[in-house]
MARLO-966018 format. One record per residue (C-alpha): residue number from 1; residue in three letters; x, y, z. Coordinates in steps of 0.001 Angstrom, whole numbers. Layout:
BEGIN
[pt NUM; "Ala"; [X; Y; Z]]
...
***
This chain:
BEGIN
[pt 1; "Unk"; [146041; -52176; 125378]]
[pt 2; "Unk"; [146296; -55146; 127691]]
[pt 3; "Unk"; [143211; -55924; 129715]]
[pt 4; "Unk"; [144038; -57985; 132809]]
[pt 5; "Unk"; [140856; -59763; 133922]]
[pt 6; "Unk"; [140074; -60584; 137546]]
[pt 7; "Unk"; [138359; -63765; 136336]]
[pt 8; "Unk"; [137977; -65731; 133096]]
[pt 9; "Unk"; [134925; -67623; 131870]]
[pt 10; "Unk"; [135676; -70140; 129121]]
[pt 11; "Unk"; [132386; -70984; 127424]]
[pt 12; "Unk"; [134064; -72515; 124355]]
[pt 13; "Unk"; [131997; -75226; 122687]]
[pt 14; "Unk"; [128769; -74180; 124415]]
[pt 15; "Unk"; [125736; -72935; 122533]]
[pt 16; "Unk"; [123010; -70459; 123384]]
[pt 17; "Unk"; [121760; -70012; 126087]]
[pt 18; "Unk"; [124544; -71689; 128101]]
[pt 19; "Unk"; [127267; -69002; 127693]]
[pt 20; "Unk"; [124960; -66257; 128966]]
[pt 21; "Unk"; [123644; -68416; 131807]]
[pt 22; "Unk"; [127228; -69148; 132894]]
[pt 23; "Unk"; [128100; -65455; 132498]]
[pt 24; "Unk"; [125235; -64476; 134788]]
[pt 25; "Unk"; [126525; -66804; 137527]]
[pt 26; "Unk"; [130165; -65761; 137086]]
[pt 27; "Unk"; [129383; -62028; 137246]]
[pt 28; "Unk"; [127504; -62617; 140502]]
[pt 29; "Unk"; [130725; -63934; 142105]]
[pt 30; "Unk"; [132824; -60988; 140882]]
[pt 31; "Unk"; [133468; -57944; 143058]]
[pt 32; "Unk"; [131911; -54639; 141957]]
[pt 33; "Unk"; [134177; -53054; 139359]]
[pt 34; "Unk"; [135866; -56384; 138630]]
[pt 35; "Unk"; [136847; -57271; 135070]]
[pt 36; "Unk"; [135711; -60569; 133567]]
[pt 37; "Unk"; [137011; -62028; 130318]]
[pt 38; "Unk"; [134625; -64315; 128452]]
[pt 39; "Unk"; [135831; -66731; 125764]]
[pt 40; "Unk"; [133098; -68166; 123551]]
[pt 41; "Unk"; [132738; -69945; 120220]]
[pt 42; "Unk"; [128984; -69463; 119679]]
[pt 43; "Unk"; [128396; -66596; 117202]]
[pt 44; "Unk"; [125111; -65724; 118932]]
[pt 45; "Unk"; [127161; -64333; 121826]]
[pt 46; "Unk"; [127893; -61323; 119583]]
[pt 47; "Unk"; [124253; -60375; 120095]]
[pt 48; "Unk"; [123539; -61885; 123507]]
[pt 49; "Unk"; [126475; -60629; 125579]]
[pt 50; "Unk"; [126120; -56925; 124638]]
[pt 51; "Unk"; [122376; -57164; 125395]]
[pt 52; "Unk"; [123154; -58841; 128729]]
[pt 53; "Unk"; [125460; -55954; 129650]]
[pt 54; "Unk"; [122964; -53257; 128681]]
[pt 55; "Unk"; [120101; -54989; 130478]]
[pt 56; "Unk"; [122025; -55487; 133744]]
[pt 57; "Unk"; [124106; -52298; 133630]]
[pt 58; "Unk"; [127560; -53844; 133235]]
[pt 59; "Unk"; [130155; -52232; 130961]]
[pt 60; "Unk"; [131242; -54107; 127850]]
[pt 61; "Unk"; [134803; -52767; 127814]]
[pt 62; "Unk"; [135902; -54563; 124666]]
[pt 63; "Unk"; [134937; -57345; 122315]]
[pt 64; "Unk"; [137027; -59066; 119648]]
[pt 65; "Unk"; [136863; -61984; 117284]]
[pt 66; "Unk"; [140011; -64025; 116896]]
[pt 67; "Unk"; [140296; -67278; 114923]]
[pt 68; "Unk"; [136719; -68399; 115578]]
[pt 69; "Unk"; [136718; -67294; 119204]]
[pt 70; "Unk"; [134666; -64411; 120491]]
[pt 71; "Unk"; [136382; -62527; 123304]]
[pt 72; "Unk"; [134651; -60127; 125688]]
[pt 73; "Unk"; [135838; -58020; 128609]]
[pt 74; "Unk"; [133040; -57041; 130964]]
[pt 75; "Unk"; [133354; -54715; 133941]]
[pt 76; "Unk"; [130826; -55461; 136674]]
[pt 77; "Unk"; [128767; -52448; 137655]]
[pt 78; "Unk"; [129337; -50848; 141028]]
[pt 79; "Unk"; [126876; -51995; 143674]]
***
């Protein structure tokens, strides 16, 4: 399944809490129902990004790990 994001956030090389702080700002700019892909290298995002989605009501559509990168697809909740 190919997930075509409306926006991409590359947080590679950043450590907690920066990826989630950047994610918060990026999601704000996305239209309701928009799909955001996040690319991160910090393993703590495996815990932090799912919690972020649950807390704010966004849908974590998919997450993968590929060659040291953590990939997330997040659908912004409807307003």
